[in-house]
C-alpha positions as CSV (number, residue, x, y, z in Angstrom):
1,M,0.0,0.1,0.0
2,S,2.9,2.5,0.8
3,R,4.4,1.9,-2.6
4,F,1.2,2.7,-4.4
5,I,0.7,5.9,-2.2
6,E,4.5,6.9,-3.2
7,V,3.7,6.4,-6.9
8,L,0.5,8.4,-6.7
9,N,2.2,11.2,-4.9
10,S,4.9,11.5,-7.4
11,H,2.3,12.2,-10.0
12,L,-0.2,14.3,-8.1
13,D,1.1,17.7,-9.6
14,N,0.6,16.5,-13.2
15,I,-2.4,13.9,-13.6
16,T,-3.8,14.7,-17.0
17,P,-5.1,12.4,-19.9
18,H,-1.6,12.7,-21.5
19,N,0.2,11.0,-18.5
20,I,-2.4,8.5,-17.1
21,K,-0.5,5.7,-19.1
22,T,2.6,6.6,-17.5
23,L,1.2,6.6,-14.0
24,L,-0.3,3.1,-14.6
25,S,3.1,1.9,-15.8
26,D,4.7,3.2,-12.7
27,I,2.2,1.4,-10.6
28,R,2.5,-2.0,-12.4
29,R,6.4,-1.7,-12.0
30,R,6.5,-0.6,-8.4
31,L,3.8,-3.3,-7.3
32,E,5.1,-6.0,-9.7
33,A,1.3,-6.4,-11.0
34,E,0.0,-7.7,-14.2
35,K,-2.4,-5.0,-14.4
36,A,-3.1,-1.6,-13.1
37,H,-6.4,0.4,-12.8
38,V,-7.1,3.9,-11.6
39,D,-10.4,5.7,-11.2
40,I,-10.1,9.5,-10.7
41,N,-13.2,11.7,-9.7
42,F,-12.8,15.5,-9.6
43,I,-14.7,18.7,-10.0
44,Y,-13.8,20.6,-13.2
45,F,-14.6,24.3,-13.1
46,I,-15.3,26.6,-16.1
47,R,-15.5,30.4,-16.3
48,K,-19.1,31.0,-17.8
49,K,-20.9,34.2,-18.8
50,S,-24.5,34.6,-18.4
51,P,-26.4,34.8,-21.9
52,I,-27.6,38.4,-21.7
53,T,-25.9,40.4,-18.8
54,R,-22.6,38.5,-19.5
55,S,-22.2,38.2,-15.6
56,E,-19.2,35.8,-15.2
57,S,-18.9,33.1,-12.5
58,F,-17.5,29.6,-12.2
59,M,-19.6,26.7,-13.1
60,N,-18.8,23.1,-11.8
61,Y,-19.0,19.9,-13.4
62,E,-18.4,16.4,-12.2
63,A,-15.7,14.7,-14.2
64,R,-14.0,11.3,-14.1
65,F,-10.9,9.4,-15.8
66,V,-11.1,5.7,-15.6
67,A,-8.0,3.9,-17.0
68,E,-6.6,0.5,-17.1
69,L,-3.1,-0.9,-18.2
70,G,-2.5,-4.7,-18.8
71,E,-1.6,-6.0,-22.2
72,K,-3.6,-3.2,-23.5
73,F,-4.2,0.5,-22.5
74,D,-7.9,1.4,-22.0
75,F,-8.9,5.1,-21.1
76,I,-12.5,6.5,-20.6
77,T,-13.1,10.2,-20.0
78,E,-16.6,11.0,-18.3
79,I,-18.3,14.3,-17.6
80,T,-21.7,15.1,-16.0
81,V,-23.5,18.0,-17.4
82,P,-26.3,19.8,-15.5
83,V,-28.9,21.2,-17.7
84,N,-32.6,22.2,-18.1
85,T,-35.4,20.0,-19.8
86,L,-38.9,21.2,-20.6
87,C,-41.5,18.5,-21.2
88,P,-42.9,18.7,-25.0
89,C,-46.0,16.8,-23.8
90,S,-46.8,19.4,-20.9
91,K,-46.2,22.2,-23.4
92,E,-48.5,20.7,-25.8
93,I,-51.5,20.1,-23.6
94,S,-51.2,23.1,-21.3
95,E,-52.8,26.5,-21.7
96,R,-50.3,28.2,-19.5
97,G,-46.5,27.2,-19.2
98,A,-45.0,23.8,-19.2
99,H,-43.4,21.7,-16.4
100,N,-39.4,21.9,-16.5
101,Q,-36.7,20.5,-14.4
102,R,-33.1,20.0,-13.8
103,A,-31.4,17.1,-15.6
104,E,-28.1,15.5,-15.9
105,I,-26.3,14.3,-18.8
106,L,-23.5,11.7,-18.4
107,I,-21.1,11.4,-21.3
108,S,-18.4,8.7,-21.3
109,V,-16.1,8.5,-24.3
110,R,-13.1,6.4,-25.5
111,M,-11.1,8.2,-28.1
112,R,-8.2,8.0,-30.4
113,K,-7.0,11.6,-30.0
114,M,-7.7,14.2,-27.2
115,V,-11.3,15.5,-26.8
116,W,-11.5,18.2,-24.2
117,L,-14.1,18.3,-21.6
118,E,-15.2,21.6,-22.6
119,E,-16.3,20.0,-26.1
120,L,-18.2,17.3,-24.4
121,I,-19.9,19.9,-22.0
122,T,-20.9,21.8,-25.1
123,Y,-22.5,18.7,-26.7
124,G,-24.5,18.2,-23.6
125,E,-25.8,21.8,-23.1
126,E,-26.6,22.3,-26.8
127,S,-28.8,19.2,-26.8
128,A,-30.9,20.2,-23.7
129,S,-33.8,22.5,-23.5
130,A,-31.5,25.0,-22.0
131,P,-27.9,25.1,-20.2
132,L,-27.5,26.1,-16.4
133,Y,-25.4,28.8,-15.0
134,A,-24.1,29.5,-11.5
135,L,-25.0,33.2,-11.7
136,L,-28.1,34.9,-13.6
137,K,-29.6,38.3,-13.5
138,R,-33.3,38.8,-14.2
139,P,-32.7,39.4,-17.9
140,D,-30.7,36.3,-18.0
141,E,-33.5,34.3,-16.2
142,K,-36.0,35.6,-18.7
143,Y,-34.0,34.4,-21.6
144,I,-33.2,30.9,-20.2
145,T,-37.0,30.4,-19.3
146,E,-38.1,31.4,-22.8
147,H,-35.4,29.4,-24.4
148,A,-36.2,26.4,-22.7
149,Y,-39.8,26.7,-23.7
150,D,-38.9,27.2,-27.3
151,N,-36.8,24.1,-27.1
152,P,-38.9,21.2,-25.4
153,R,-36.8,17.9,-24.9
154,F,-37.8,14.5,-23.6
155,V,-34.7,12.7,-22.1
156,E,-34.9,10.6,-25.2
157,D,-34.4,13.6,-27.3
158,V,-31.5,14.8,-25.4
159,A,-29.8,11.4,-25.4
160,R,-30.2,11.2,-29.4
161,E,-29.0,14.7,-29.6
162,V,-25.6,14.1,-27.9
163,A,-25.2,10.8,-29.7
164,Y,-25.6,12.6,-32.9
165,K,-22.8,15.0,-31.9
166,L,-20.5,12.3,-30.8
167,D,-21.1,10.5,-34.0
168,Q,-19.8,13.3,-36.0
169,N,-16.7,13.5,-34.0
170,D,-14.0,11.0,-35.5
171,N,-11.6,11.1,-32.7
172,I,-14.4,9.4,-30.6
173,T,-14.4,5.6,-31.0
174,W,-16.9,4.6,-28.3
175,Y,-19.5,6.4,-26.0
176,F,-22.1,6.0,-23.5
177,V,-24.7,8.6,-22.8
178,Q,-27.2,8.7,-20.0
179,V,-29.8,11.3,-19.3
180,T,-31.7,11.6,-15.9
181,S,-34.4,14.1,-15.5
182,F,-35.4,14.9,-12.1
183,E,-39.0,15.3,-12.7
184,S,-40.8,18.3,-11.2
185,I,-44.6,17.0,-11.0
186,H,-43.9,13.2,-11.1
187,N,-42.6,11.1,-8.1
188,H,-40.1,9.5,-10.3
189,N,-37.3,10.4,-12.6
190,A,-37.2,10.0,-16.3
191,F,-34.2,8.1,-17.9
192,A,-32.8,7.3,-21.3
193,C,-29.4,6.0,-22.3
194,V,-27.6,5.1,-25.5
195,K,-24.2,3.3,-26.0
196,K,-22.3,2.9,-29.3
197,D,-19.0,1.3,-30.2
198,K,-18.3,3.2,-33.4
199,E,-15.5,0.8,-34.7
200,N,-18.0,-2.1,-34.4
201,R,-21.0,-0.1,-35.7
202,G,-23.2,-1.4,-32.6
203,R,-25.6,0.9,-30.7
204,S,-28.1,0.0,-28.0
205,R,-31.7,1.1,-28.2
206,L,-32.9,4.2,-26.1
């Protein structure tokens, strides 16, 4: 156990997607192991400006690196993107308004070349009814509310939109998308997911 901590400490100042394989190689060597595995969870912050007043604040996202080195090297990048979804059915049947709620889009990818977390976050936010912000003034709130109303999305719609964007990125070889909507008028959550190995041309159903 002490040797593992020593190896980890020697890499703490520079754990990035570019050197995960080196970290795993060092773990295998020091522990004389056939296979090494790391699972790293962290909060990723991005400076984000509100849509109308351009008020700036930090937005936080949950990120994760999962990697394994044995005979082959495997690396998965994961990001959870909080968004807003507005129900198309509620909008269609209601005379006033429509129910909306916070949702989360989990995006996991394998890639042949580096795909930045910011790019995956953009895929998620552009696929939802509206993005979320840490800081909003009243003009921003008005814009986001109306923007969501003009872009109703079921969780299945969001999952398909993200999958379409991932399909267009040739650097992504495999993906898993999971969308969970924390329903505001139901005593349950809505859920959809899609997975595809682009090299094997297989996709699971929503």
